[in-house]
C-alpha positions in Angstrom: -10.5 -7.9 21.2 -14.0 -6.9 20.5 -16.7 -8.8 18.6 -18.2 -7.2 15.5 -20.8 -8.0 12.9 -20.2 -6.7 9.4 -23.0 -6.6 6.8 -21.9 -5.9 3.2 -24.2 -5.4 0.2 -22.4 -5.9 -3.1 -23.8 -4.6 -6.5 -26.4 -6.7 -8.2 -24.6 -6.8 -11.6 -21.6 -8.7 -10.3 -21.4 -12.5 -10.9 -22.0 -14.6 -7.7 -18.5 -16.1 -7.8 -17.0 -12.6 -8.0 -19.1 -11.6 -4.9 -17.9 -14.7 -3.0 -14.3 -13.8 -3.9 -14.8 -10.3 -2.7 -16.2 -11.6 0.6 -13.1 -13.9 0.9 -10.9 -10.8 0.4 -12.6 -9.1 3.3 -12.1 -12.2 5.5 -8.4 -12.2 4.4 -8.1 -8.5 5.3 -9.5 -9.3 8.8 -7.1 -12.2 9.4 -4.1 -10.2 8.0 -4.6 -7.6 10.7 -4.7 -10.2 13.5 -8.5 -10.4 13.5 -10.4 -13.7 13.9 -13.3 -14.5 11.5 -15.9 -16.5 13.5 -18.6 -17.0 11.0 -19.6 -15.9 7.4 -23.1 -16.1 6.1 -23.7 -15.4 2.4 -27.4 -14.6 1.9 -27.2 -14.2 -1.9 -29.2 -11.8 -4.0 -32.1 -10.0 -2.2 -34.5 -7.2 -3.1 -34.1 -3.8 -1.3 -37.0 -2.3 0.7 -36.3 0.9 -1.3 -34.1 1.9 -4.2 -30.4 2.6 -3.4 -28.6 4.6 -6.1 -31.3 3.4 -8.7 -30.7 -0.3 -7.7 -33.4 -2.6 -6.5 -31.4 -5.6 -5.4 -27.9 -6.6 -4.2 -25.8 -9.5 -2.8 -25.9 -9.6 1.0 -23.3 -11.2 3.2 -22.6 -11.1 7.0 -19.2 -11.6 8.6 -18.9 -12.0 12.4 -15.3 -11.4 13.6 -13.2 -10.4 16.5 -10.7 -7.6 16.3 -9.5 -4.3 17.7 -10.9 -0.8 17.1 -8.2 0.0 14.5 -9.3 -3.1 12.4 -12.8 -1.8 12.5 -11.8 1.6 11.3 -9.6 0.2 8.5 -12.4 -2.0 7.3 -14.9 0.9 7.4 -12.6 3.2 5.3 -11.7 0.4 2.8 -15.3 -0.7 2.2 -16.5 2.9 1.7 -14.0 3.3 -1.2 -15.0 0.1 -3.1 -17.3 0.7 -6.1 -18.5 -2.9 -5.8 -20.0 -2.2 -2.3 -23.4 -0.6 -2.3 -23.6 -0.3 1.5 -21.9 -1.7 4.6 -22.4 -1.6 8.3 -20.2 -2.6 11.2 -21.8 -3.0 14.6 -20.2 -4.0 17.9 -21.9 -7.1 19.3 -22.7 -6.9 23.0 -20.8 -9.3 25.3 
């Protein structure tokens, strides 16, 4: 299993409890596919350095997890389809 770091930015117009629930759904998706969530850090609402789709802020969260390449691919595809996600990035952490 490889170690990954996932950063997700959710829309600013969502309520904070809804964003936290969405982050929990991502964690559940990881564990359902035999991944291991090591740490979750919810940063809250932050301003962007530049406008993204006419938005100036969003809710940031970071999830560190272990999983295989297929899990990473599934997460990438799934998060790209969600309207509530402004941006996401998955990087492989060096051992």
